[in-house]
C-alpha positions in Angstrom: 58.2 50.8 -35.5 54.4 50.8 -35.3 53.0 48.8 -32.3 49.6 47.1 -31.9 48.2 44.9 -29.3 45.1 43.0 -27.7 43.3 43.5 -24.4 41.3 40.8 -22.7 41.4 38.4 -20.0 42.5 35.6 -20.2 44.8 35.6 -23.3 46.3 32.3 -23.0 45.2 31.3 -26.6 45.5 34.5 -28.5 44.8 34.1 -32.3 45.5 37.9 -33.0 49.3 37.9 -31.7 50.0 34.8 -33.6 48.2 36.2 -36.9 49.7 39.6 -37.0 53.3 38.5 -36.1 53.2 36.1 -38.9 51.6 38.8 -41.3 54.4 41.2 -40.3 57.2 38.8 -40.7 55.7 37.5 -44.1 55.3 41.1 -45.5 58.5 42.5 -43.9 56.6 45.0 -42.1 58.3 46.8 -39.3 55.7 46.4 -36.5 54.9 44.5 -33.3 51.7 43.0 -31.7 51.7 42.3 -28.0 49.1 41.1 -25.7 48.0 43.1 -22.7 46.3 40.9 -20.2 44.2 43.0 -17.8 42.2 41.5 -15.0 39.9 44.5 -14.9 38.9 47.1 -17.5 39.9 50.0 -15.2 43.4 49.2 -16.1 42.6 50.0 -19.7 43.8 53.6 -19.5 47.1 52.4 -17.8 47.9 50.4 -21.0 47.3 53.5 -23.2 49.6 55.7 -21.0 52.4 53.2 -20.4 52.8 52.4 -24.1 53.0 55.6 -26.0 53.9 53.9 -29.1 50.7 52.1 -29.4 48.6 53.0 -32.4 45.9 50.2 -32.4 44.3 47.7 -30.1 42.0 44.7 -30.5 39.5 43.9 -27.8 38.2 40.6 -26.8 36.3 38.8 -23.9 35.1 40.1 -21.5 35.7 43.7 -22.5 33.9 44.3 -25.7 31.1 46.1 -24.0 33.0 47.3 -20.9 35.6 49.3 -22.8 32.9 51.7 -24.3 33.0 54.5 -21.5 36.8 54.7 -22.0 36.6 55.7 -25.6 36.2 59.3 -27.1 34.3 58.3 -30.2 32.6 55.2 -31.9 31.8 54.5 -35.4 28.3 53.5 -36.7 28.7 50.0 -36.3 30.2 49.9 -32.9 27.6 52.3 -31.7 24.6 50.3 -33.2 25.9 46.9 -32.0 27.0 48.3 -28.6 30.3 46.6 -28.6 33.9 47.3 -29.7 36.6 45.0 -30.9 38.9 47.6 -32.5 40.4 50.9 -31.2 42.4 53.3 -33.0 44.8 55.4 -31.1 45.5 58.8 -32.3 48.1 61.2 -30.6 48.8 64.8 -31.1 51.4 66.3 -28.7 49.7 65.9 -25.2 46.4 64.8 -26.5 45.0 61.1 -27.1 42.0 60.3 -29.0 40.5 56.8 -28.7 38.0 55.6 -31.6 36.1 52.4 -31.2 34.9 50.2 -34.0 33.5 46.8 -34.5 35.1 44.7 -37.3 33.4 41.5 -36.0 30.5 42.9 -38.0 32.3 42.9 -41.2 34.2 39.8 -40.5 31.0 38.0 -39.9 29.1 39.4 -42.9 32.0 38.3 -45.2 32.2 34.9 -43.9 28.4 34.1 -43.6 27.0 35.7 -46.7 28.2 33.3 -49.4 26.5 30.4 -47.5 22.8 32.0 -47.2 20.2 30.5 -49.0 16.7 32.0 -49.9 15.2 30.1 -47.0 17.6 31.5 -44.3 15.2 34.3 -43.4 14.8 33.6 -39.7 17.9 33.0 -37.2 18.3 31.6 -33.8 21.4 33.1 -32.0 22.7 31.1 -29.0 24.3 33.5 -26.5 23.9 37.1 -25.7 27.4 38.4 -25.0 29.5 40.9 -26.8 30.1 38.8 -30.0 26.2 38.3 -30.3 25.8 42.1 -30.7 27.8 42.1 -33.8 25.8 39.2 -35.2 22.6 41.0 -34.5 23.9 44.2 -36.2 24.5 42.3 -39.4 21.2 40.3 -39.3 19.4 43.4 -38.8 20.9 45.1 -41.9 20.0 42.1 -44.0 16.4 41.9 -42.6 16.8 38.5 -41.1 14.6 38.0 -38.3 16.5 36.7 -35.2 15.8 35.6 -31.6 18.6 34.9 -28.8 18.9 32.2 -26.4 20.2 33.3 -23.0 21.2 32.0 -19.7 21.2 35.3 -18.2 18.2 37.5 -17.1 16.1 37.7 -20.0 15.9 41.0 -22.2 13.8 41.8 -25.1 13.6 39.1 -27.9 15.3 36.5 -25.7 14.4 33.2 -24.6 15.5 30.4 -22.5 17.1 27.3 -24.1 14.5 24.9 -23.0 11.9 26.9 -25.0 13.7 25.9 -28.2 11.4 23.2 -29.5 10.7 21.5 -32.8 8.6 24.2 -34.1 11.1 26.9 -33.6 13.9 24.8 -35.2 11.8 24.1 -38.2 11.2 28.0 -38.6 14.7 29.1 -37.8 17.0 27.5 -40.3 19.9 29.7 -39.4 21.6 28.9 -36.1 24.5 31.0 -34.9 26.6 29.8 -31.9 28.1 32.9 -30.1 29.4 31.7 -26.8 33.0 30.1 -26.0 31.2 26.7 -25.3 33.1 23.8 -27.0 36.3 25.7 -27.4 39.5 23.8 -26.8 40.3 22.2 -24.4 36.7 21.6 -23.4 35.8 20.2 -26.8 33.0 17.8 -25.3 30.7 20.7 -24.7 27.8 22.1 -26.9 24.9 24.3 -26.7 21.8 22.5 -25.3 19.5 22.5 -28.3 17.4 19.6 -30.0 19.9 18.6 -32.5 17.6 15.8 -33.8 15.3 18.6 -35.2 18.1 19.8 -37.6 17.5 19.1 -41.3 19.6 19.7 -44.6 18.2 23.1 -44.9 19.8 24.3 -41.7 23.0 26.3 -41.6 25.0 26.2 -38.5 27.6 29.0 -38.0 30.0 28.5 -35.0 32.0 31.6 -33.9 34.5 29.1 -32.2 37.4 28.1 -34.5 39.5 25.9 -32.0 38.7 22.9 -32.6 38.2 23.4 -36.5 35.1 21.1 -36.1 33.2 21.7 -32.9 30.7 19.4 -31.3 28.0 21.7 -32.3 29.1 21.5 -35.9 29.5 17.7 -35.8 25.9 17.4 -34.5 24.6 19.6 -37.2 26.6 17.9 -39.9 25.4 14.5 -38.9 21.9 15.8 -39.4 22.7 17.0 -43.1 23.2 20.6 -42.2 25.8 23.1 -43.6 28.4 24.1 -41.1 31.1 26.6 -40.7 33.5 27.7 -37.9 34.5 31.1 -37.0 38.1 31.1 -38.4 37.4 33.1 -41.6 35.4 35.6 -39.7 38.4 36.1 -37.2 40.7 36.5 -40.0 38.5 38.9 -41.8 37.9 41.0 -38.8 41.6 41.2 -38.3 42.3 42.4 -41.5 39.7 45.1 -41.2 41.3 46.2 -37.8 44.7 46.7 -39.6 43.1 48.7 -42.4 41.3 51.0 -39.8 44.6 51.4 -37.8 46.5 52.4 -41.0 43.9 54.8 -42.5 45.4 58.2 -43.1 48.6 56.9 -41.3 
């Protein structure tokens, strides 16, 4: 039986375990998917060592960047994005080889592309964590100009939230929310942007998927904007992970 899993902290509301367990049952696949909640990334090698049957892992908050030094190889998307959400584990006798991928990039691209209009040439990304790195990778490939809003120490091409004004909102008609703000149960939270500057030409994409309609999305929809949550992205990245784990298997 093949074994897969997820590392992160905390893992109280894991989409992946439910998704893959239901997928395996539905398709009659002999495989299992377990959560490996680790309080520190230094425990990652222990997970690999203690579970010799593991052939694939997903990686979630807060370890998408922290896991990089523990891997033997990265594919192009993971290397360029600087973040990993999928690890393929290959074993030969006493040798273990860990290769990192970023399927968030593929999931995001597949979910967003059908919604893009010709005027979505500039984007505003809300958040600068591991999830935002996949977004930057995709937007860069599509030649969509972007700037990121951050609450951390500012890096290149980053601004503070209080710098988001009417002019910026009028220019950047694609707004992508890449933080956990507004996730269940704290559904009354949303990013601090001037929602009254949103128009019917705006597209608001929220990586949060629970609740289905976040406050960020509600405020955008009230202004006539197109909105989408992160559920399809999540499904697509999971399916891409599964493909990777089973290539040449």
